[in-house]
C-alpha positions in Angstrom: -119.8 100.6 91.9 -121.4 100.8 88.8 -119.2 103.8 87.7 -116.0 101.8 88.2 -117.3 99.0 86.1 -118.5 101.2 83.6 -114.6 103.1 83.5 -113.3 99.5 83.7 -115.2 98.4 80.4 -114.9 101.5 78.2 -110.7 101.4 79.1 -110.9 97.4 77.7 -113.1 98.8 74.6 -110.1 101.0 74.0 -107.4 98.8 74.6 -109.2 96.2 72.2 -109.8 99.1 69.8 -106.1 99.9 69.7 -105.1 96.4 69.5 -106.7 95.6 66.1 -103.6 95.8 63.8 -103.7 94.5 60.6 -104.1 91.2 59.5 -102.0 89.2 56.9 -104.9 89.9 54.4 -104.8 93.3 54.7 -100.9 93.8 54.4 -101.0 91.5 51.2 -103.8 93.8 49.4 -101.7 96.9 50.1 -98.4 95.4 48.9 -99.9 94.4 45.7 -102.0 97.8 45.5 -98.9 100.0 46.1 -96.4 98.1 43.8 -99.1 98.4 40.8 -99.1 102.2 41.4 -95.4 102.5 41.5 -95.3 100.1 38.4 -93.0 97.6 40.0 -94.2 94.3 37.9 -91.2 92.3 38.7 -91.9 92.8 42.6 -95.8 92.7 42.1 -95.8 89.0 40.5 -94.0 87.5 43.7 -96.6 89.8 45.8 -99.8 88.3 44.0 -98.7 84.8 44.9 -97.6 86.1 48.3 -101.3 87.3 48.5 -103.3 84.7 47.1 -101.1 82.3 49.4 -102.3 84.7 52.7 -106.1 84.4 51.6 -106.4 87.5 49.3 -108.8 85.9 46.3 -108.6 86.1 42.5 -111.3 87.7 42.1 -110.3 90.4 44.8 -107.4 91.1 43.3 -109.2 92.0 40.2 -111.4 94.6 41.8 -108.5 96.1 43.4 -106.6 96.5 40.6 -109.7 97.7 38.3 -110.7 100.1 41.1 -107.0 101.8 41.1 -107.2 102.7 37.6 -109.1 105.7 38.8 -106.1 106.3 40.9 -103.3 105.4 38.8 -104.7 104.9 35.4 -105.5 102.6 33.0 -102.0 101.8 32.0 -101.0 100.5 35.5 -104.4 98.7 36.2 -103.8 97.1 32.9 -100.2 95.7 33.6 -101.4 94.7 36.9 -103.8 92.6 36.0 -101.6 91.0 33.3 -99.1 89.9 35.9 -102.5 88.2 37.8 -103.1 86.2 34.6 -99.7 85.7 34.4 -99.3 84.2 37.8 -102.4 82.3 37.2 -101.5 80.4 34.4 -99.5 78.2 37.0 -101.9 78.0 39.7 -101.7 76.1 43.3 -104.8 74.1 44.3 -104.9 76.5 47.7 -105.6 79.4 45.3 -109.3 81.0 46.1 -111.5 82.2 43.3 -113.5 83.9 45.6 -117.2 84.6 45.5 -118.4 85.6 42.0 -118.6 88.8 40.3 -121.8 90.3 39.8 -122.9 93.1 37.7 -124.3 96.2 39.6 -127.8 97.0 38.8 -126.1 100.5 39.4 -124.4 100.3 35.9 -127.8 100.6 34.3 -129.1 103.6 36.4 -127.1 107.1 36.2 -129.7 108.4 38.4 -128.9 106.2 41.0 -125.0 106.2 40.5 -124.9 109.8 41.0 -126.9 109.2 44.1 -125.6 106.7 45.9 -121.9 107.7 44.7 -122.7 111.4 46.5 -123.4 109.4 49.5 -120.4 107.4 49.2 -117.7 110.0 48.8 -119.4 112.3 51.4 -119.0 109.3 54.1 -115.4 109.0 52.5 -114.8 113.0 53.1 -116.5 113.3 56.3 -118.3 116.0 54.9 -120.4 117.1 51.6 -117.7 117.5 49.1 -118.6 119.8 45.7 -116.1 120.7 43.3 -118.0 123.3 41.2 -114.4 124.7 39.6 -114.6 121.4 37.4 -118.1 120.3 37.4 -116.9 117.2 35.2 -114.3 115.8 37.6 -117.3 116.3 40.0 -119.8 114.1 38.2 -117.1 111.6 37.5 -115.6 111.4 41.3 -119.5 111.1 42.7 -121.0 109.2 39.7 -118.5 106.8 38.6 -115.5 106.4 41.2 -117.8 106.4 44.4 -120.9 104.8 42.5 -119.9 102.6 39.4 -116.6 101.3 41.1 -117.9 101.3 44.6 -120.6 99.3 43.8 -118.8 96.2 43.1 -119.3 93.2 45.6 -115.5 92.0 45.9 -114.2 94.3 48.8 -115.7 96.2 51.9 -115.8 100.0 51.8 -112.9 99.4 54.3 -110.6 97.4 52.2 -111.3 99.9 49.3 -109.5 102.4 51.4 -106.7 99.9 52.4 -105.8 99.7 48.6 -106.4 103.5 47.6 -104.3 104.2 50.7 -101.2 102.2 50.3 -101.4 103.2 46.2 -101.1 107.0 47.2 -98.4 106.0 49.4 -96.5 104.6 46.3 -97.2 107.6 44.2 -95.1 111.1 43.9 -96.9 114.6 44.0 -100.4 113.3 45.7 -99.8 114.6 49.3 -103.4 116.1 49.5 -105.2 113.1 48.2 -103.0 110.9 50.8 -103.7 113.3 53.6 -107.4 112.7 52.3 -107.6 109.4 52.2 -106.1 108.5 55.5 -108.9 110.3 57.2 -111.2 108.2 55.0 -109.8 105.3 55.4 -111.2 105.8 58.8 -114.2 106.9 58.3 -114.7 104.1 56.0 -114.5 101.5 58.8 -110.7 101.3 59.6 -108.9 102.3 63.3 -106.5 105.5 63.3 -104.3 102.5 64.8 -104.7 100.5 61.3 -104.0 103.5 59.2 -101.1 104.5 61.3 -100.0 100.7 61.1 -100.1 100.5 57.5 -98.2 103.7 56.5 -95.6 102.7 58.6 -95.6 99.2 57.4 -95.1 99.8 53.7 -92.1 102.0 54.7 -90.5 99.6 56.6 -90.7 97.1 54.3 -89.5 99.0 51.3 -92.9 99.1 49.3 -93.0 102.9 48.9 -88.8 103.8 48.3 -88.9 105.5 44.7 -86.2 104.0 43.2 -84.9 102.2 40.1 -82.1 100.6 42.3 -83.3 97.2 44.3 -83.2 97.6 47.9 -80.7 94.9 48.1 -80.2 92.3 51.2 -80.2 93.1 54.7 -76.8 94.7 55.9 -76.2 91.9 58.5 -72.2 92.3 58.4 -72.1 96.3 59.2 -75.6 96.3 60.9 -73.7 97.3 64.4 -72.9 100.1 62.9 -76.0 101.4 61.9 -79.0 102.7 64.1 -82.0 101.5 62.1 -82.0 98.8 59.0 -80.0 99.5 56.4 -79.3 97.2 52.8 -76.8 96.7 50.4 -76.9 96.2 46.6 -73.0 95.6 45.1 -73.3 97.0 41.8 -70.3 95.5 39.0 -71.0 96.4 35.6 -72.2 93.6 33.4 -69.3 93.9 30.8 -66.6 93.7 33.8 -64.1 90.5 33.7 -64.9 88.2 36.6 -60.8 88.6 37.4 -61.1 92.7 37.0 -59.7 93.8 40.3 -59.2 97.7 39.1 -62.4 99.0 39.2 -63.3 100.6 42.5 -66.5 98.5 43.8 -69.5 100.5 44.1 -72.4 99.7 46.2 -76.2 101.5 46.4 -77.0 101.7 50.2 -80.4 101.8 51.5 -81.5 103.2 54.5 -84.6 103.2 56.3 -86.4 106.6 57.3 -84.4 107.4 60.2 -81.3 105.1 59.6 -78.1 106.5 60.1 -74.3 104.8 60.4 -72.3 105.5 62.9 -69.7 108.4 63.1 -66.4 106.9 61.4 -63.9 107.8 59.4 -62.0 106.4 56.1 -58.1 105.9 56.6 -56.3 106.1 52.9 -59.1 107.0 50.4 -61.9 109.8 50.0 -65.4 108.5 49.8 -67.7 109.6 47.2 -71.8 109.7 47.7 -74.6 109.7 44.7 -77.9 110.3 46.5 -80.1 108.1 44.0 -83.5 108.5 46.0 -85.2 110.3 48.8 -83.9 112.7 51.9 -80.9 111.7 53.5 -78.5 113.6 55.9 -74.4 114.1 55.6 -72.5 115.6 58.3 -69.0 116.1 58.8 -67.4 116.6 62.6 -67.9 120.4 63.3 -70.0 121.2 61.0 -73.7 121.7 60.0 -75.8 118.6 58.2 -76.3 118.9 54.9 -79.7 117.5 53.4 -78.7 115.0 50.9 -81.7 114.5 47.7 -81.4 112.7 44.1 -78.4 114.4 42.4 -76.5 115.3 45.7 -72.7 114.7 45.4 -70.5 114.5 48.2 -66.9 114.2 48.0 -65.9 113.1 51.5 -61.7 113.6 52.1 -59.7 110.8 54.1 -59.4 111.6 57.5 -62.9 113.3 57.7 -64.9 112.1 61.0 -68.5 112.4 59.3 -72.0 109.9 58.9 -74.9 109.8 56.6 -78.2 108.5 56.7 -81.6 108.8 55.9 -83.7 111.9 57.2 -86.8 110.9 59.5 -89.8 110.6 57.2 -87.9 109.0 53.6 -86.2 106.1 52.5 -82.9 107.0 51.4 -80.7 105.5 48.7 -77.0 106.6 47.8 -74.2 104.8 45.8 -70.9 104.3 47.6 -67.4 104.0 46.1 -63.9 104.8 47.0 -61.1 106.5 45.6 -57.5 105.3 46.8 -55.1 107.8 48.1 -53.0 105.6 50.0 -49.1 106.3 49.9 -46.4 104.5 51.2 -47.4 101.8 52.7 -50.4 103.2 54.1 -53.4 100.8 54.4 -57.0 101.6 53.2 -59.6 101.2 56.0 -62.6 102.8 57.9 -62.6 103.6 61.8 -65.9 102.8 62.8 -66.8 105.3 66.3 -69.8 106.5 68.4 -73.6 106.2 66.8 -75.2 109.5 66.1 -77.2 110.1 69.2 -80.8 110.5 69.1 -80.3 113.9 70.1 -78.0 114.8 67.8 -80.0 113.2 65.0 -83.7 114.5 66.3 -82.2 118.3 66.5 -81.7 118.3 62.4 -84.1 120.4 60.5 
């Protein structure tokens, strides 16, 4: 009987642990950190307001943006703090200042900062880490990043790793550090389920989309022809007259990871696709799929059955336009066909 109760207790504990999802405060911190890393100040202003509405304190945001200078550089850190200052020019009564900043005593003791920082770095890494190749960076990491910065009193170690992980998710060329901090976030008090959810949520919401083009609005009018979520952002030249009808419409289409449209055929026009960010696929019926990367241009002849969409692990954006070829009264139209099955899609490599 005792053994059965013990097994039930372990199962219940495991279930409760798995159910420990991210809360709104953690998501808000992550969104602000990711946009800080990308330098997207327009969206950051909106997310700073949202974070303050969700209970993140002013001083916690100051600490998060200050910490990130060590990962994203002083320019982005200072710009984010500037956005926070701008938002606070018109404060809401419910926004919280948070606990007062206290200058860490460690800042006056370099030896103690090195000692404590080494302990923190070891915990984050899961093992001692000595970067003998560059003694300078080894010292900076131990004494300053994991010593001085982690000594701040505004964020918990778990929150600090949420902030760091979210920022790295928004950056290019930091895959080794991203992988390390996925492990480090667990070592510092987050669950593996929370880490996995954080990365998936940042992707799902488009925070990790690395592009100069806005994601646009949900593509609701064509949602029935897509597997997954897509977004539409029509593009119109600023100097185009309002009644101008001769210019072919251009749209920026964003696909979340794994999203693709159905097989379809353009009648009376050939379509041109230009990949502007992320990684995608284009495939014609009976042919191998073609990977699309930024700069890839695909010219799709009229009457050809095809589909296009994102790869599994990446957002994908392309510009799409059409060149009319219809003659002798032929109508220009799209013929939507069957979805690209999971079996077909998952077989792509």
